C-alpha positions in Angstrom: 0.0 0.0 0.0 1.4 3.4 -1.0 0.9 6.7 0.8 -1.8 7.6 -1.7 -3.7 4.5 -0.9 -3.7 5.1 2.8 -7.2 6.0 4.1 -7.5 9.6 5.3 -8.6 8.5 8.7 -5.5 6.5 9.2 -3.3 9.4 8.1 -5.0 11.8 10.5 -4.6 9.3 13.3 -0.9 9.0 12.6 -0.5 12.7 12.6 -2.3 13.0 15.9 0.0 10.4 17.4 3.1 12.2 16.2 1.7 15.5 17.6 1.2 13.9 21.0 4.7 12.3 21.2 7.2 15.0 22.2 10.4 15.3 20.1 13.6 14.0 21.7 15.7 17.1 22.7 18.8 17.6 20.6 22.1 16.8 22.3 20.3 14.7 25.0 21.6 11.2 25.9 20.2 8.4 23.8 17.1 6.8 25.4 19.0 3.5 25.4 21.6 5.0 27.7 18.9 6.1 30.1 17.3 2.6 30.0 20.7 0.8 30.4 20.4 0.5 34.3 16.9 -1.0 33.9 18.1 -3.4 31.2 21.0 -4.6 33.3 18.8 -5.2 36.3 16.2 -7.1 34.3 18.9 -9.2 32.7 20.3 -10.0 36.1 17.0 -10.9 37.8 15.1 -12.3 34.8 17.4 -13.1 32.0 20.1 -15.1 33.8 17.6 -17.3 35.7 15.7 -18.0 32.5 18.8 -19.0 30.6 19.9 -21.2 33.5 16.4 -22.9 33.5 16.7 -23.6 29.8 20.1 -25.1 30.3 18.9 -27.2 33.3 15.9 -28.5 31.3 18.3 -30.1 28.8 20.1 -32.1 31.5 19.3 -34.7 34.1 20.5 -32.4 36.9 19.6 -33.3 40.5 19.3 -30.9 43.4 21.4 -32.7 46.0 24.2 -33.4 43.5 24.7 -29.7 43.2 24.1 -29.8 39.4 27.7 -31.1 39.0 26.9 -34.7 38.2 24.3 -33.7 35.5 24.5 -35.2 32.0 23.2 -33.7 28.7 20.0 -35.3 27.7 18.7 -32.9 25.0 15.0 -32.7 24.7 14.3 -36.0 26.5 12.8 -34.2 29.5 10.3 -32.3 27.2 9.4 -35.5 25.4 8.7 -37.3 28.7 6.8 -34.2 30.0 4.5 -34.2 27.0 3.7 -37.9 27.6 3.5 -37.9 31.4 0.0 -38.7 32.5 0.5 -37.0 35.9 1.6 -33.8 34.2 -1.4 -33.9 31.9 -3.7 -34.4 34.9 -2.1 -31.4 36.6 -2.6 -29.3 33.5 -6.3 -30.3 33.4 -6.7 -29.4 37.1 -5.0 -26.0 36.5 -7.2 -25.2 33.5 -10.3 -26.1 35.5 -9.1 -23.9 38.4 -8.3 -21.0 36.1 -11.5 -21.0 34.1 -13.9 -21.6 37.0 -12.2 -19.2 39.4 -11.8 -16.4 36.8 -15.3 -17.0 35.4 -16.8 -16.6 38.9 -14.6 -13.6 39.7 -15.7 -12.0 36.4 -19.4 -12.6 37.1 -19.3 -11.5 40.7 -17.0 -8.5 39.9 -19.3 -7.2 37.2 -22.4 -7.5 39.4 -20.7 -5.8 42.4 -19.4 -3.0 40.1 -22.8 -2.4 38.7 -24.3 -2.3 42.2 -21.6 0.1 43.5 -22.2 2.3 40.5 -25.7 3.1 41.7 -26.4 6.0 44.0 -27.2 5.0 47.5 -26.4 6.0 51.0 -23.0 4.7 52.2 -21.8 4.0 48.7 -18.3 5.5 49.4 -17.9 3.2 52.5 -18.9 0.2 50.5 -16.4 1.1 47.7 -13.7 1.4 50.3 -14.7 -1.9 51.9 -14.5 -3.7 48.5 -10.7 -3.5 48.4 -10.2 -5.3 51.7 -10.3 -8.9 50.5 -7.9 -8.1 47.6 -5.5 -6.3 49.9 -5.1 -9.3 52.2 -2.0 -11.3 51.4 -2.6 -14.6 49.7 -1.0 -16.6 52.5 -3.2 -14.9 55.1 -6.2 -15.5 53.0 -5.4 -19.2 52.6 -4.8 -19.7 56.3 -8.1 -17.9 57.1 -10.1 -20.1 54.7 -8.3 -23.2 56.0 -9.6 -22.4 59.5 -13.1 -21.8 58.1 -13.0 -25.2 56.3 -11.6 -26.9 59.4 -13.6 -30.2 59.8 -13.8 -30.1 63.7 -14.4 -26.5 64.6 -14.6 -24.6 61.3 -17.1 -21.8 60.9 -18.5 -23.2 57.7 -19.5 -26.5 59.2 -21.0 -24.8 62.2 -23.1 -22.4 60.1 -24.4 -25.1 57.7 -25.3 -27.6 60.4 -27.2 -24.9 62.4 -29.1 -23.9 59.3 -29.9 -27.6 58.6 -28.0 -27.8 55.3 -25.7 -30.5 56.7 -26.5 -33.2 59.2 -22.9 -33.6 60.3 -19.5 -31.9 60.0 -17.6 -32.4 56.7 -13.9 -32.4 55.8 -14.0 -29.9 52.9 -10.3 -30.0 52.2 -10.0 -33.7 52.9 -12.6 -34.7 50.3 -11.1 -35.1 46.8 -14.4 -34.1 45.2 -14.7 -30.9 47.2 -11.1 -29.8 47.8 -10.5 -28.0 44.5 -13.9 -26.2 44.6 -13.1 -25.1 48.1 -9.8 -23.6 47.0 -11.6 -21.9 44.1 -14.1 -20.3 46.4 -11.3 -18.9 48.6 -9.5 -17.6 45.5 -12.7 -16.0 44.2 -13.4 -14.2 47.5 -9.9 -12.7 47.4 -9.6 -11.7 43.7 -13.1 -10.6 42.6 -12.6 -7.1 44.0 -9.8 -6.5 41.4 -12.2 -7.1 38.5 -14.9 -5.1 40.3 -12.6 -2.1 40.7 -11.5 -2.2 37.1 -15.1 -2.4 35.8 -16.2 0.3 38.3 -13.5 2.6 37.0 -14.7 2.0 33.4 -18.3 2.7 34.3 -17.3 6.2 35.3 -17.0 6.9 31.6 -20.7 6.2 30.9 -22.8 9.3 31.0 -26.1 9.2 32.9 -27.8 10.8 29.9 -27.2 7.7 27.9 -29.2 5.5 30.3 -32.0 8.1 30.5 -32.2 8.3 26.7 -32.3 4.5 26.5 -35.1 4.3 29.1 -37.1 6.9 27.2 -36.8 4.7 24.1 -38.3 1.8 26.1 -35.2 -0.1 26.9 -35.2 -2.3 30.0 -32.3 -3.0 32.4 -30.9 -5.8 30.2 -31.0 -3.6 27.1 -29.3 -0.8 28.9 -26.5 -3.2 30.0 -26.1 -4.8 26.6 -26.1 -1.6 24.5 -24.8 1.1 26.8 -22.7 -0.5 29.6 -21.2 -3.6 27.9 -19.4 -1.7 25.0 -17.7 0.5 27.5 -16.4 -2.2 29.9 -15.6 -4.8 27.3 -12.0 -3.8 26.7 -10.9 -3.2 30.3 -12.8 -6.3 31.4 -11.1 -8.4 28.8 -7.7 -7.2 29.9 -8.5 -7.9 33.5 -9.7 -11.4 32.6 -6.4 -12.1 30.7 -4.3 -10.9 33.6 -6.2 -13.0 36.1 -5.9 -16.0 33.8 -2.2 -15.6 33.7 -2.1 -15.5 37.5 -4.5 -18.4 37.9 -2.4 -20.6 35.6 0.6 -20.0 37.9 -1.4 -20.7 41.2 0.8 -22.2 43.9 0.7 -20.4 47.2 -3.0 -20.9 48.1 -2.7 -24.6 47.1 0.5 -25.1 49.1 -1.0 -23.6 52.3 -4.5 -25.1 52.1 -4.0 -28.7 50.8 -0.3 -29.3 49.8 -1.7 -30.7 46.5 -3.9 -33.3 48.2 -6.0 -35.2 49.0 -4.9 -37.9 46.5 -3.4 -35.2 44.2 -6.9 -33.7 43.7 -5.5 -30.1 43.9 -2.1 -30.7 42.5 -1.7 -27.9 40.0 1.1 -27.3 37.4 3.2 -25.0 39.7 2.9 -27.4 42.6 3.8 -30.3 40.3 7.0 -28.4 39.2 7.8 -27.7 42.9 7.5 -31.3 43.9 9.4 -32.5 40.8 12.3 -30.1 41.5 12.5 -29.9 45.3 10.7 -32.9 46.7 11.8 -35.5 44.2 15.2 -33.9 43.6 14.8 -33.9 39.7 15.8 -30.4 38.9 16.4 -31.1 35.2 12.9 -32.4 34.5 11.4 -29.8 36.8 12.9 -27.1 34.7 11.4 -28.6 31.5 8.0 -28.6 33.2 8.5 -25.0 34.3 9.3 -23.9 30.7 6.1 -25.6 29.4 4.2 -23.5 32.0 6.0 -20.4 30.7 5.0 -21.1 27.2 1.3 -21.5 28.2 1.5 -18.1 30.0 3.2 -16.5 27.0 0.3 -17.3 24.8 -1.9 -15.3 27.2 0.6 -12.5 27.3 0.6 -12.2 23.5 -3.2 -11.9 23.6 -2.9 -9.3 26.3 -0.3 -7.2 24.2 -2.5 -7.5 21.1 -5.5 -6.2 23.1 -3.5 -3.3 24.3 -2.3 -2.5 20.8 -5.8 -2.7 19.4 -7.0 -0.3 22.2 -4.3 2.1 21.3 -5.1 2.0 17.6 -8.8 2.7 18.3 -8.0 5.8 20.4 
């Protein structure tokens, strides 16, 4: 496409973007010189460990041997990882955790944001209260819910038995059919405020006149949400979902504190699988290969995230 074939709207957009970006002052140091300290720090804390992980994944290194007795095995670790039924099971558990937890967080976050966007007495206090679960450290949150799920004196069993829902106390984290869902519920309680705050911030861009005009035209609450609210919150909501999916695929701390991957490996996610392979079973080489596969899965979501940001910038 030549310059003559470029649509006028694209040309105007490029001119606006050039006008917004300030010109680099003549005689000033190169921007790469200013970024050099950051590049060195990132190379030290991210680049070197990543390269070391790649090297370890191609060996049979063991932790207690100090990596000295390792032998080069090439891609054998990756070939075994792709055919390992336990790893595939951990992937399925992680995908289930990610989709269910993020899905519930999205649903609950949008509903809470819509509620807090309405005018009512005490709205400011409720908005401030919303951030508390998200501000609690994950370890503290996991310990709190572990006590709530406690089979002998936990608050959940006490409440459900007094309400008549349960006839006897239940071991929520000791049941392989309920353990994962119990962890998901604890994770949703902590992280739904993040999505709610992002959606609530996006809702501030919706003018009240649009809702009033829609109601005059006969639109109900669902029509107002679908045609007025949803187009405004779609982009920030999508970005929030992708960020939460990346975090959910890496889940480790809440699983480690609440169940240690049990019972019967029912909550053994990918990150916990890598942890056991590397530090419990002393197989650092194969553990590194599993970790790199997790990185590749996360990178796919990162690419989607970057593409969404570029699309948003192009539409501005």
